[in-house]
C-alpha positions, 0 to 999 in steps of 0.5 A: 242507777243509784238510790237518792235520799228522796227515793221511796224505801221499798224493803224486800226482806225483814232485815231491810224493813227493820232498817227502813222502819228505824229510819222513818221512826227517827224522822217522825220524831223530827217531824212531830216533836222537832227532835234534832235528827239527821239520818245517814243511810250507809252502804255496806261497812267493813273494817276491824271489830265487825261481828263475824256473821257479816260476809267480810269477817266471816270469809276472812276468818273462815279462810284463815281457818281453812273452812268453806266460804258460803257464797250466796247464789251465783255470787254476782250480787253487788255491794258498795263497800264503805270502810268504817273509818270513812263512815265515822268521818261522815257521821262526824261531819253530819253531826256538825253540818247536817241539817235536821230532818234531812237524810244523807247517803254515805257510800264508799264508791266501791261496787264489788260483786260478792264473787270478786270480793271472795276471790280478793279475800282468798288471795289476801289470805293465801287460800285456794278458790276451792274453799268457795261453797255455793249456797242457796241465795237468801229470799228477797236478796237484792242484786245490787245496792248503790247510793248516790252520795252527791248530797254529802259530797256537796258538804265536802265529804269523800271516802278517803281509804281505797278499798284495796288498802282497807280490805288488806288492813282488815284481813291483817286485823283479823289475822292478828286478832 
C-alpha cells in the first residue's frame, strides 16, 4: 500500500524521526495558536543543485569521476522519486489552496529500486556496472517509501516531469556543473 496523510508516523531511525518531529511541531503551532500551517510530506526529491551526499547526485558525480557507487544492502530498497520542480509546483498550489492544519502527501509516482536507479545512472553516464560497490545497509533503513497522493490530486496537482526525462536532465546538469 501507500501511506496516507492520516496514517500514524512511525519513524525507524533518527533521520526520519527528526522529520516527523518537525512535522508535528509545525502542526502544534496551528493547533495551539492558530498559526497558518500547511504540511507537505514529499517523497524523495531529485534534480539540479542537490547536495552530493544524497544518492542521485552522489552516484552521478562518482560515476562521472569513475569512482565506486556505494549501493546499500541488496539494492532492492524502493523509493518514489519526485523532481524538485514538481515539488515546487505542489508547494505553490498548497500556498494558495491548501487548508491550514492539513497534511498533503506529494509524490512523483516513480517507484524505483536503488539497484535499478544505479543502473539507469550508469547507463546515462556511460559507465560500467563494475563501479557498483555493495555496502552494508543502514540501520533502520526502510524497504519501501510510497505515498498516496490522492488528496493533493483532488486539488488538481499531478507531477509533470517524467522520471526518465528528469533523471537525464539531472545527469546533464551535474555533468555541466
